C-alpha positions in Angstrom: 20.1 -23.0 49.5 17.2 -21.7 47.9 16.5 -22.2 44.3 16.2 -18.5 43.6 19.8 -18.4 44.5 21.2 -21.0 42.5 23.8 -19.5 39.9 22.8 -19.4 36.3 24.5 -21.1 33.7 26.7 -18.5 31.8 26.5 -19.2 28.6 30.4 -18.7 26.8 31.1 -17.3 23.2 31.2 -19.9 20.1 33.6 -19.8 18.0 37.0 -17.8 17.2 38.2 -14.3 18.4 39.9 -14.1 15.5 36.9 -14.6 13.2 36.2 -11.5 10.7 32.6 -11.5 11.7 31.1 -11.0 15.5 27.6 -11.8 16.0 26.0 -10.6 19.0 22.9 -11.2 20.3 20.6 -10.3 23.4 20.5 -13.1 25.5 20.5 -17.1 25.9 17.1 -18.9 25.7 16.3 -21.9 27.1 18.1 -24.4 24.2 21.2 -22.3 24.7 21.2 -22.6 28.4 20.9 -26.3 28.3 23.6 -26.8 25.5 25.9 -24.0 26.8 26.4 -21.9 23.2 24.8 -19.4 21.5 22.4 -19.3 18.9 21.4 -23.0 19.0 17.3 -22.7 19.9 14.7 -21.7 17.2 16.2 -18.4 16.7 19.6 -19.7 16.3 19.1 -22.3 13.7 17.3 -19.9 11.6 20.1 -17.3 11.9 22.4 -20.3 10.8 20.5 -20.7 7.9 20.3 -17.3 7.1 24.1 -16.3 7.3 24.4 -19.6 5.3 22.3 -18.5 2.3 24.3 -15.1 3.0 27.6 -17.0 2.4 28.5 -16.9 5.9 29.6 -20.3 7.3 28.5 -20.2 11.1 31.9 -21.7 11.5 33.4 -18.4 10.4 32.0 -16.2 12.7 32.5 -15.6 16.4 29.0 -15.4 18.4 27.8 -13.9 22.0 25.3 -12.3 23.5 24.7 -9.0 25.5 23.2 -10.9 28.3 25.3 -14.2 28.9 22.9 -15.8 31.4 18.9 -16.6 30.3 16.8 -14.3 31.8 13.8 -15.6 33.9 10.9 -16.2 31.4 13.2 -15.4 29.0 12.3 -11.9 29.3 15.5 -9.9 28.5 13.6 -7.1 30.9 14.9 -8.9 33.7 18.2 -6.7 33.0 16.7 -3.9 30.6 13.6 -2.1 28.9 13.8 -0.1 25.9 11.0 1.9 24.4 10.5 5.2 22.7 10.0 6.6 26.4 13.3 5.5 27.1 15.9 3.2 28.7 16.2 1.6 32.0 18.8 -1.0 32.7 20.0 -2.7 35.7 23.6 -2.8 37.4 24.3 -6.2 36.1 22.8 -5.3 32.6 25.9 -2.7 32.6 28.4 -5.3 34.0 27.9 -7.8 31.2 27.5 -4.8 28.6 31.2 -4.2 29.9 32.5 -7.6 29.7 31.2 -7.6 25.8 32.8 -4.7 25.1 36.0 -6.1 26.4 35.5 -9.3 24.5 34.9 -6.8 21.6 38.1 -5.2 22.1 40.3 -8.5 22.3 38.7 -9.4 19.2 39.9 -9.6 15.2 36.2 -8.9 14.0 36.0 -6.2 11.1 32.3 -5.8 11.4 29.9 -6.6 14.5 26.4 -8.0 13.6 23.6 -6.5 16.0 21.1 -9.2 15.9 18.2 -7.4 17.6 17.1 -3.9 19.1 19.0 -5.2 22.5 22.4 -5.8 21.1 21.6 -2.7 18.5 21.6 -0.5 21.6 23.9 -2.1 23.5 26.8 -1.6 20.6 25.5 2.1 19.3 23.3 3.6 21.5 20.6 3.8 19.2 17.0 2.8 19.6 14.6 1.0 16.8 15.8 -1.9 15.1 13.5 -1.1 12.0 14.8 1.5 11.2 18.4 1.2 11.8 18.5 -2.6 10.2 21.1 -2.5 7.2 23.0 0.7 8.2 26.8 0.7 8.6 27.2 2.0 12.5 30.2 1.9 14.6 31.2 1.2 17.7 34.3 2.5 19.3 35.6 0.9 23.0 39.2 1.8 23.9 40.2 4.1 20.8 39.3 1.1 18.2 36.6 1.3 16.3 34.3 -1.9 15.1 31.6 -1.4 12.1 28.4 -2.8 13.5 25.3 -3.8 11.1 22.0 -4.4 13.0 19.7 -6.9 11.8 16.1 -8.1 12.4 16.3 -10.5 15.4 15.5 -13.9 13.4 12.7 -14.7 16.5 11.0 -11.9 15.5 10.3 -13.5 12.0 9.0 -17.3 13.9 6.2 -15.0 15.7 4.0 -14.2 12.5 2.4 -11.2 14.5 -0.2 -10.3 11.9 -1.6 -7.0 12.1 0.7 -5.8 14.8 2.0 -1.8 14.1 6.2 -3.6 14.0 5.0 -5.8 11.6 3.6 -2.7 9.1 6.5 -1.4 9.0 8.9 -3.3 6.3 5.8 -5.8 4.9 3.1 -4.4 3.2 1.2 -7.6 4.4 1.1 -8.6 8.0 3.4 -11.6 8.3 6.7 -11.3 9.7 8.2 -14.4 7.8 8.8 -11.9 5.0 11.5 -10.2 7.3 14.1 -12.9 6.6 14.5 -11.6 3.4 15.7 -8.5 5.1 18.2 -10.0 7.3 19.5 -11.9 4.1 19.9 -8.9 2.3 21.4 -7.3 5.4 23.7 -10.1 6.1 25.1 -10.0 2.4 26.2 -6.7 3.1 28.0 -8.2 6.6 29.9 -10.4 4.5 31.0 -7.6 1.9 31.9 -5.4 4.8 34.0 -8.2 6.6 37.0 -7.9 4.0 38.1 -4.7 5.6 37.8 -3.2 9.0 37.4 0.3 7.5 34.4 2.6 7.4 33.8 3.6 4.1 30.5 5.5 3.5 29.3 7.3 0.6 31.2 10.4 0.2 28.8 13.3 -0.6 29.0 16.9 -1.4 25.8 18.1 -0.2 25.3 21.9 -0.8 23.5 23.5 2.0 22.5 26.8 3.1 24.1 28.1 -0.4 24.4 31.5 -1.2 22.2 33.4 -4.2 25.2 33.2 -6.4 26.1 29.8 -5.6 22.0 28.6 -6.2 22.3 30.5 -9.6 25.6 28.9 -10.8 24.4 25.5 -9.4 21.4 25.8 -11.7 22.6 26.9 -14.6 25.5 24.1 -14.7 22.4 21.8 -14.4 20.6 23.3 -17.1 23.6 23.5 -19.7 24.0 19.8 -18.8 20.9 18.6 -20.2 21.2 15.8 -18.0 18.0 14.1 -15.8 17.8 15.4 -12.5 16.7 14.2 -9.1 14.3 16.7 -7.2 12.6 16.4 -3.5 10.5 19.2 -1.8 9.6 19.9 1.5 6.3 21.7 2.5 5.7 23.6 5.6 2.8 25.9 6.2 1.3 25.0 3.1 4.6 26.5 0.5 7.7 24.9 -0.6 10.3 25.3 2.1 13.2 24.4 0.5 13.7 22.2 -2.7 16.9 19.7 -3.4 18.0 19.3 -6.8 21.3 17.4 -8.3 22.1 15.7 -11.4 24.9 13.5 -9.3 24.0 11.3 -6.6 27.4 12.4 -5.0 26.5 16.4 -5.4 23.3 18.0 -4.5 22.0 21.4 -3.5 19.2 21.9 -1.2 18.0 25.2 -1.9 16.3 27.1 1.2 13.1 29.3 0.7 12.0 29.5 4.3 14.1 28.9 7.8 13.0 27.2 10.5 11.7 30.8 12.1 9.6 31.2 8.7 12.0 34.1 7.8 12.4 34.4 3.9 16.0 32.9 2.9 16.0 34.8 -0.3 14.9 38.4 -1.4 11.7 38.3 -3.8 13.4 39.1 -6.9 16.1 36.6 -6.1 13.2 34.0 -5.3 11.6 34.5 -8.8 14.9 34.4 -10.4 15.3 30.8 -8.9 12.2 29.8 -10.1 12.3 31.0 -13.3 15.8 28.8 -13.7 14.2 25.7 -12.2 11.0 26.4 -14.4 13.7 25.9 -17.5 15.2 22.5 -16.1 11.5 21.0 -15.0 9.7 21.8 -18.3 12.6 20.5 -20.4 10.5 17.7 -21.7 13.8 16.0 -22.9 15.0 15.7 -19.3 14.0 13.4 -16.8 13.0 14.3 -13.5 13.5 11.8 -11.2 11.9 11.5 -7.1 10.7 9.3 -4.5 6.6 9.7 -5.0 7.5 12.3 -6.9 3.7 12.6 -7.9 3.6 14.7 -4.7 6.5 16.8 -6.0 5.5 17.4 -9.3 1.9 17.8 -8.2 2.8 20.8 -5.7 4.8 22.4 -8.0 2.5 22.5 -10.6 -0.1 23.8 -8.0 1.9 26.4 -6.3 3.9 27.4 -9.7 2.2 26.1 -12.9 5.3 24.4 -13.5 4.9 21.3 -15.4 7.9 19.1 -14.5 7.2 16.0 -16.8 8.6 13.4 -17.8 8.9 11.7 -14.8 10.5 8.9 -13.1 9.9 7.3 -9.6 12.1 5.0 -7.0 9.1 4.6 -5.3 6.9 3.0 -8.6 10.4 1.2 -9.2 10.6 -0.2 -6.0 6.5 -1.6 -5.7 7.2 -3.3 -9.4 10.4 -4.9 -7.8 9.1 -6.1 -4.4 5.6 -5.4 -4.0 5.5 -7.3 -0.7 8.3 -4.8 0.6 8.0 -1.3 1.9 8.3 1.3 -0.5 9.2 4.2 1.5 12.6 6.3 0.9 14.0 4.9 4.2 13.7 1.4 2.9 15.0 1.9 -0.4 17.9 3.7 0.8 18.9 0.3 3.1 18.4 -1.7 0.2 19.4 0.1 -2.7 22.4 2.4 -1.1 24.5 2.0 1.5 24.0 5.7 2.9 22.9 5.1 7.2 19.4 5.6 8.0 18.7 9.3 8.1 14.9 9.9 7.8 14.7 10.7 11.9 15.9 14.2 10.9 13.4 15.2 8.6 10.4 14.0 10.9 11.9 15.6 13.8 12.6 18.9 12.6 8.9 19.3 11.0 7.2 18.1 14.5 9.6 19.7 17.0 11.9 22.1 15.3 15.6 21.9 15.4 18.7 22.8 13.1 17.9 24.0 9.7 21.4 22.6 8.4 20.2 19.1 9.7 17.0 19.8 7.8 18.4 21.0 4.8 20.7 18.1 4.6 18.3 15.3 5.3 16.3 17.3 2.2 19.6 17.0 -0.2 20.0 13.2 0.8 16.6 12.9 -0.5 17.4 13.6 -3.8 21.0 11.7 -3.5 19.2 8.9 -3.0 16.8 8.7 -5.6 20.2 9.2 -8.2 22.0 6.8 -6.9 19.4 4.2 -6.3 17.1 4.5 -9.8 19.6 3.2 -11.7 20.1 -0.2 -10.0 16.6 -0.7 -9.5 16.2 -0.4 -13.4 19.1 -2.4 -14.3 17.3 -5.3 -12.1 13.5 -4.5 -13.5 15.2 -4.8 -16.9 17.2 -8.1 -16.1 13.8 -9.4 -15.5 12.1 -8.2 -18.1 9.4 -6.0 -16.4 10.4 -2.6 -18.1 7.2 -2.0 -19.9 5.4 -2.5 -16.5 7.6 0.0 -14.7 7.2 2.7 -18.0 3.2 2.0 -18.1 3.3 2.8 -14.1 5.3 5.8 -14.2 3.3 7.0 -17.3 0.2 7.3 -15.3 1.7 10.1 -13.1 1.0 12.8 -15.4 -2.8 11.9 -15.8 -3.0 11.2 -12.3 -2.0 15.2 -11.5 -4.1 16.1 -14.0 -7.3 14.6 -12.2 -6.2 15.8 -9.1 -5.7 19.4 -10.1 -9.1 19.0 -11.8 -10.9 18.1 -9.0 -14.6 17.1 -9.1 -17.7 19.8 -8.7 -19.6 18.7 -5.5 -23.3 19.9 -4.8 -22.1 21.6 -1.9 -25.4 23.0 -0.7 -27.1 19.3 -1.2 -23.8 17.8 1.1 -24.2 20.4 4.3 -28.3 19.4 4.4 -27.3 15.5 4.2 -24.5 16.4 6.9 -27.5 17.7 9.1 -30.1 15.4 8.6 -27.7 12.5 9.3 -26.8 14.3 12.8 -30.4 15.1 13.9 -31.2 11.5 12.7 -27.9 10.1 15.0 -29.1 12.0 17.7 -33.3 10.6 17.5 -31.5 7.1 17.3 -29.2 7.7 20.2 -32.2 8.8 22.5 -34.3 5.5 21.1 -31.0 3.3 21.9 -31.0 5.3 25.3 -35.0 3.9 25.7 -34.3 0.6 24.8 -31.4 -0.4 26.8 -32.4 1.9 29.9 -29.3 3.7 30.5 -27.0 5.8 27.8 -24.6 3.6 26.0 -22.4 4.7 23.4 -22.4 2.4 20.1 -18.8 3.5 19.2 -17.7 2.0 22.5 -16.8 -1.9 22.1 -16.3 -2.1 25.8 -20.1 -0.9 26.7 -21.4 -2.7 23.8 -19.9 -6.2 24.7 -20.8 -5.5 28.6 -24.7 -4.8 27.5 -24.9 -7.8 24.8 -22.8 -10.2 26.4 -23.0 -9.5 30.3 -26.4 -7.5 31.1 -28.3 -10.1 27.9 -26.6 -12.8 28.7 -25.9 -13.3 24.7 -22.6 -15.9 24.1 -20.3 -13.6 22.9 -19.3 -13.5 19.2 -15.4 -13.8 18.7 -13.0 -12.7 16.3 -9.6 -14.3 16.1 -10.5 -16.2 19.8 -11.4 -12.6 21.0 -14.8 -11.2 22.4 -15.9 -8.3 19.6 -18.7 -5.9 19.0 -17.8 -5.2 15.2 -20.4 -5.0 12.8 -20.8 -8.6 11.7 -21.3 -9.5 15.9 -24.4 -6.9 15.9 -25.8 -8.2 12.8 -25.9 -11.5 13.9 -27.6 -10.0 17.7 -30.0 -8.0 15.1 -31.4 -10.9 13.6 -31.8 -12.4 16.8 -34.2 -9.5 17.4 -32.4 -7.3 19.6 -33.6 -3.8 18.6 -30.6 -2.2 20.4 -28.4 -3.9 17.7 -30.1 -2.7 14.9 -30.0 0.6 16.5 -26.6 0.7 16.9 -25.4 -0.8 13.1 -27.7 2.2 11.8 -26.2 5.0 14.0 -22.7 3.6 13.2 -23.8 3.6 9.1 -24.8 7.1 9.6 -21.8 8.2 11.4 -19.5 7.0 8.9 -21.5 8.3 6.2 -21.3 11.8 8.2 -17.7 11.9 9.5 -15.8 10.0 6.4 -17.9 11.3 3.4 -20.6 14.4 4.4 -17.8 15.8 6.3 -15.3 15.3 4.1 -13.1 18.6 3.6 -12.9 19.9 0.0 -10.5 22.4 -1.3 -11.0 26.0 -1.2 -12.5 26.2 -4.6 -15.0 23.9 -3.3 -14.0 20.5 -5.7 -13.3 17.4 -4.4 -9.2 16.6 -4.5 -7.3 13.7 -3.5 -3.9 12.3 -3.2 -3.6 9.3 -5.6 -0.7 6.8 -5.5 0.4 5.1 -8.6 1.4 1.9 -6.7 -1.4 2.2 -4.1 -2.1 -1.9 -4.6 1.2 -2.5 -5.5 1.1 -6.3 -5.9 -1.6 -5.6 -8.4 -0.8 -2.6 -10.1 -4.2 -0.7 -9.2 -4.3 2.6 -7.6 -5.3 4.0 -4.3 -6.2 7.5 -3.1 -6.3 9.0 0.4 -6.5 12.8 2.0 -3.5 15.0 0.9 -1.3 16.7 3.4 -3.7 19.1 4.2 -6.2 16.8 5.0 -8.5 17.3 2.2 -10.4 14.9 0.1 -9.9 11.4 1.1 -10.1 7.7 -0.9 -12.0 8.8 -3.9 -11.6 5.4 -5.5 -14.5 3.7 -2.6 -17.0 6.4 -1.9 -20.2 5.9 -0.2 -22.9 5.3 -2.5 -24.9 8.2 -0.9 -21.9 10.5 -1.5 -21.5 9.6 -5.0 -24.4 11.4 -5.9 -23.1 14.9 -4.6 -20.6 14.6 -7.4 -21.9 16.6 -10.4 -20.7 17.5 -13.9 -19.4 20.8 -14.5 -21.7 23.7 -15.9 -22.2 23.1 -19.4 -20.9 19.2 -19.6 -22.1 15.9 -18.8 -20.8 13.3 -17.0 -19.6 9.4 -18.4 -19.0 6.3 -16.5 -17.4 3.7 -18.1 -17.0 0.5 -16.9 -15.1 -2.8 -17.4 -18.0 -5.4 -17.5 -17.4 -8.0 -14.7 -13.8 -7.3 -15.2 -12.0 -9.9 -13.0 -14.4 -13.0 -13.0 -14.2 -12.8 -16.8 -10.3 -13.1 -16.7 -10.4 -15.9 -14.4 -13.1 -17.8 -16.8 -10.6 -17.5 -19.4 -7.2 -17.9 -17.6 -8.6 -21.0 -15.7 -9.9 -22.2 -18.1 -13.4 -22.5 -17.4 -15.7 -23.2 -20.1 -19.0 -23.0 -18.5 -18.3 -19.2 -17.7 -17.0 -18.7 -20.7 -19.6 -19.7 -22.7 -22.0 -17.5 -20.4 -20.1 -14.6 -21.3 -19.7 -15.1 -24.9 -23.5 -16.0 -25.1 -23.9 -13.0 -22.8 -26.3 -14.7 -20.5 -26.4 -13.7 -17.1 -23.7 -15.0 -15.3 -24.8 -14.9 -12.1 -28.2 -16.4 -12.6 -26.1 -19.3 -14.6 -23.7 -20.1 -11.1 -27.0 -20.0 -9.0 -28.6 -22.2 -11.8 -25.8 -24.6 -11.4 -25.6 -24.8 -7.6 -29.3 -25.4 -6.9 -29.9 -27.6 -9.9 -32.2 -25.5 -11.6 -32.9 -24.0 -15.1 -31.7 -20.4 -15.4 -35.0 -19.3 -16.1 -35.9 -20.5 -12.8 -33.5 -18.8 -11.0 -35.3 -15.8 -8.8 -33.5 -12.3 -8.1 -36.3 -11.2 -5.8 -35.6 -11.1 -1.9 -36.3 -14.1 0.1 -36.2 -16.8 -2.9 -33.5 -18.7 -1.1 -33.6 -20.0 2.1 -30.0 -19.6 2.8 -29.0 -16.6 5.2 -32.2 -17.0 7.0 -34.4 -16.6 3.6 -33.1 -12.7 3.6 -32.1 -12.9 -0.3 -32.1 -14.2 -3.7 -30.9 -17.2 -5.3 -29.4 -15.0 -7.8 -27.7 -13.3 -4.8 -25.8 -16.4 -3.6 -24.8 -16.9 -7.3 -23.1 -13.5 -7.6 -21.8 -13.9 -3.9 -20.0 -17.2 -4.8 -18.7 -15.9 -8.1 -16.6 -13.0 -6.5 -15.7 -14.8 -3.9 -14.6 -18.3 -5.0 -12.5 -17.4 -7.7 -9.9 -16.5 -5.3 -9.6 -19.6 -3.4 -11.3 -19.0 0.3 -12.7 -21.7 2.2 -16.2 -22.3 3.1 -15.3 -21.3 6.6 -13.9 -17.8 5.9 -17.1 -17.7 3.5 -19.8 -18.5 5.9 -17.7 -16.1 8.4 -18.2 -13.1 5.6 -21.7 -13.7 4.7 -22.8 -14.5 8.3 -24.3 -17.5 7.5 -23.9 -21.1 9.1 -20.9 -22.9 8.2 -23.0 -26.2 7.0 -24.7 -23.1 4.7 -21.5 -22.0 3.5 -20.0 -25.3 3.0 -23.1 -26.2 0.5 -22.5 -23.2 -1.7 -18.8 -23.6 -1.7 -19.0 -27.6 -2.7 -21.9 -26.5 -5.3 -20.0 -24.0 -6.8 -17.0 -26.0 -7.2 -18.8 -29.1 -8.8 -20.3 -26.5 -11.1 -17.1 -24.8 -12.1 -14.4 -27.3 -11.7 -12.1 -25.8 -14.1 -10.7 -23.6 -10.8 -9.9 -26.7 -8.3 -8.8 -29.0 -11.2 -6.8 -26.6 -13.2 -6.3 -22.9 -12.3 -5.3 -23.4 -8.6 -2.7 -26.2 -9.5 -1.7 -24.2 -12.2 -1.0 -21.3 -10.1 1.0 -23.4 -7.5 2.7 -24.9 -10.1 4.1 -22.0 -11.1 5.1 -21.0 -7.4 6.6 -24.2 -7.2 9.2 -23.4 -10.1 10.2 -19.7 -9.5 7.7 -18.2 -7.2 6.9 -15.9 -10.2 3.7 -15.2 -12.1 3.3 -13.4 -15.5 -0.1 -11.6 -16.6 -2.1 -11.7 -19.8 -0.2 -10.3 -23.3 0.5 -7.8 -23.9 1.0 -6.3 -20.7 3.1 -9.3 -19.1 3.5 -7.4 -15.6 5.6 -9.9 -13.7 5.5 -10.6 -10.2 7.6 -12.8 -7.9 6.0 -13.7 -4.8 8.3 -13.8 -1.2 5.4 -14.8 1.4 5.8 -17.8 3.4 4.3 -21.1 1.2 0.7 -21.9 2.7 -2.7 -20.9 2.1 -2.3 -17.0 2.4 0.1 -17.2 -0.4 -1.8 -19.2 -2.7 -5.0 -16.9 -2.4 -2.9 -14.0 -3.0 -1.2 -15.7 -5.9 -4.8 -16.6 -7.2 -5.7 -13.0 -7.5 -2.7 -11.6 -8.9 -3.5 -11.9 -12.7 -6.8 -11.4 -12.6 -6.2 -8.0 -10.6 -3.6 -7.2 -12.4 -5.0 -7.5 -15.8 -7.8 -5.4 -15.1 -5.5 -3.1 -13.4 -3.4 -2.5 -16.5 -6.1 -2.5 -19.0 -7.9 0.4 -17.2 -5.1 2.3 -16.5 -3.2 1.9 -20.1 -6.0 1.2 -22.6 -8.3 4.1 -20.7 -6.7 6.6 -18.4 -3.2 6.9 -20.6 -4.9 6.4 -23.9 -7.1 9.2 -22.6 -5.0 11.5 -21.4 -2.0 11.3 -23.9 -4.2 10.6 -27.5 -4.2 13.8 -29.6 -7.3 12.2 -31.6 -9.6 12.7 -28.3 -9.0 16.7 -29.0 -12.1 16.4 -31.3 -14.4 16.5 -28.0 -12.2 17.4 -25.0 -12.4 14.4 -22.8 -11.8 15.7 -19.2 -10.6 13.1 -16.9 -12.4 13.4 -13.4 -11.6 9.8 -11.6 -10.5 6.5 -12.0 -12.5 3.8 -9.5 -10.5 0.1 -10.0 -12.5 -0.9 -12.8 -14.2 2.1 -14.1 -13.1 5.8 -15.7 -15.5 8.7 -14.6 -15.1 11.7 -17.3 -16.9 14.7 -18.7 -17.7 16.3 -21.8 -18.7 19.6 -23.2 -22.0 20.0 -24.3 -20.8 22.4 -26.6 -19.2 19.7 -28.6 -21.8 18.2 -31.4 -23.1 14.1 -29.9 -21.6 12.9 -33.2 -18.1 14.5 -31.5 -19.0 12.5 -28.2 -19.9 9.7 -30.0 -16.4 9.6 -31.8 -14.4 10.1 -28.7 -16.1 7.2 -26.6 -16.0 4.8 -29.4 -12.0 5.3 -29.6 -12.0 4.8 -25.8 -14.3 1.9 -25.8 -12.1 0.3 -29.1 -9.0 0.8 -26.8 -10.3 -0.5 -23.8 -11.6 -3.4 -25.6 -8.5 -4.5 -27.1 -7.5 -8.3 -27.4 -6.1 -10.1 -24.1 -4.4 -13.1 -24.7 -3.0 -16.0 -22.0 -1.7 -19.4 -22.9 -2.9 -19.8 -26.6 -6.7 -18.3 -25.6 -8.0 -14.8 -26.7 -10.6 -12.4 -25.5 -11.1 -9.1 -24.2 -13.3 -7.2 -21.7 -16.6 -5.3 -22.8 -17.3 -2.2 -21.5 -20.8 -0.5 -20.1 -21.5 3.3 -19.8 -23.6 5.8 -18.6 -24.6 9.2 -18.7 -26.1 11.7 -16.4 -25.6 15.0 -14.5 -24.8 13.6 -11.0 -22.9 10.0 -10.7 -24.2 7.1 -9.2 -26.5 4.2 -10.8 -30.1 5.5 -9.8 -28.5 8.9 -11.3 -27.4 8.2 -14.7 -28.6 6.6 -17.5 -27.4 3.3 -19.4 -26.0 3.9 -22.7 -26.6 0.9 -25.2 -23.2 0.7 -27.3 -24.1 -2.4 -29.8 -24.2 0.2 -32.5 -21.5 2.1 -32.8 -22.6 4.3 -36.0 -25.7 5.1 -34.0 -24.3 6.0 -30.7 -24.6 9.9 -31.2 -28.3 9.1 -31.8 -28.2 7.0 -28.4 -26.2 9.9 -26.7 -29.0 12.7 -27.7 -32.0 10.7 -26.8 -30.5 9.7 -23.4 -29.5 13.0 -22.9 -33.1 14.3 -23.7 -34.8 11.7 -21.0 -32.2 12.8 -18.3 -33.4 16.8 -19.1 -37.0 15.3 -18.9 -36.7 13.5 -15.5 -35.0 16.2 -13.6 
């Protein structure tokens, strides 16, 4: 008999068919095939651990697989292929599926756990485990209904497939290990659903396609109630197509303005009346407006109708405060905090391909229902862990962010266009130069062409990234250092191409101003903001602008720009919380801390340290001694090793190791005190708390090890700085009536700095008064483990942003600041 004809072992079910929970997997693996029992391999053992944590003993379950035999090469594609393009299954697959149905029909299970995408498809015909996980679905066979709850397959959490698209769906990092928390959460739902065979989903009254009278009556009832309201808008063709509103998670109305054919739903007069009522509700300052990413909704409503929908609360902010490592989308919030099955595809498909208006309006109404249901539960947990002040601070930011976004920043459009043309001309010239150098046309953006030239034609040993040949910037820099002119040309072309496409050709708003879409929880793990293009593709990330683009941001007519920066903020916080007394002494003595670090590393006095390029032999003799002191200060505080440092700085490992060793010898407080303290805290309850008075609290969910430690080392410093600049900076400026003496016009926040402008109509005394108030706020005392300190600020003034275009202001004598400002202004005017 041919070996291929030997029948494969059928792995029989485990447990009793009388069990209230049935667990269905994909197919047996090697261990299951050997032992003849489902879920006993590595993934099965992990599943057993997870169901135990969820309060479900393995012995109380009934276990089987869709396919009862081990696929060749452990690849289920032998039987079925499931993708976004469709499903292809073999006759054998359908035979096994029918046998599974018969098994379920004879069971007494109240709920079936579909482990992974194959099992979910077999039982529900749905595709996309990451969308549907945790949803309470149903499977009916022979007229008998069983509840089905899909979960992520535990094997996915063992792969740790960093960087892949799937891993980014529910973990904000890259590690799939964190999905184990999702599996446990969903299994706890399974445990509850196993108590009854009844399918009981939330019973909501969703008013869609309402008449004009129904809309008016519903809004008047809300207005009379005085209750907080949930809201959600949908935008089509730059206009609000519908808005959902309600005060009760189980009764919400979607009010359409435009249908799928782009016809008006209401008459112009009716629409005016509806918006009048909405404005009364939204502008009631005693009534909280609730949404998910409500920055978008409130910002759009203000832009289009001038309605100030404040104060607000936001389930996205709440989710980010509670679980910064998990995703923040409303689909995830739905699965985590409610029993509503996944529904978000209804909206996505409508906006892309069209469809039923009723389905779309139902989707719109559900969005509001979900935030109304989820927020009280979320706030209850936030309060129970004493993180309410953090949540309130982050939510309070939304209004000033909307102000800055609507204000926008003035751009020197003429200069922007000139620089774009010059960049394009230079790119063309460099392309010709590159063609001549290599003897043929080569596209510097094509990694394949670049690698073929350097690694095949030129014979260089390939530079690797994660074991794979690469042509990224670090590789080109190394090749350029070897004398490859083509690499030098490509680097300059890539630099210019990025400058042109990402910045110089950035789409501005119709009025020529630079705007963005702020995310109040952009870096949710630390409280730092982020920004990106808005839904109309205007603007971009305005917190990391190219230095050559910064100078294009100019003051409005009759105003002067100010940039207020927290001085060496992250490092200063590290010094005091470590504690590292040599760093503290440098800061308190006002010494150049980068020169001090270089002096300690290179065994010199501070006076002997040079900041001239080439004064250090490290890195090919291209940089100064102070440069390496600065690099060490910025990189080693958060626990990176010498190999990572060497790779990032493109230097030999022995040089990276030298800097690493000398740095930690110079500052032993990090290794001897700070790192062990952080690890002890993580080992105790995985929770860290930032400096007083902020006391931001974060619980870490990631896998124990190097990556977790490095993230934890940075949390307290970065979060303390974020809360300082946001609460004592942005919020102070926006909400403080004392600053009305000289209207401080907020324009931007750049992580550890704030950009604003003040009218020149105000006297320099009023400018000075406002600046001193902001300075006093930002320089308030921070406390940590009995140590007190503050972060000093630097100030610069000018008509254009950028270090080269602004004049540094001496803040050492507040009483004379008005004269300092006036003198700086005169110097700036003389230099124009």
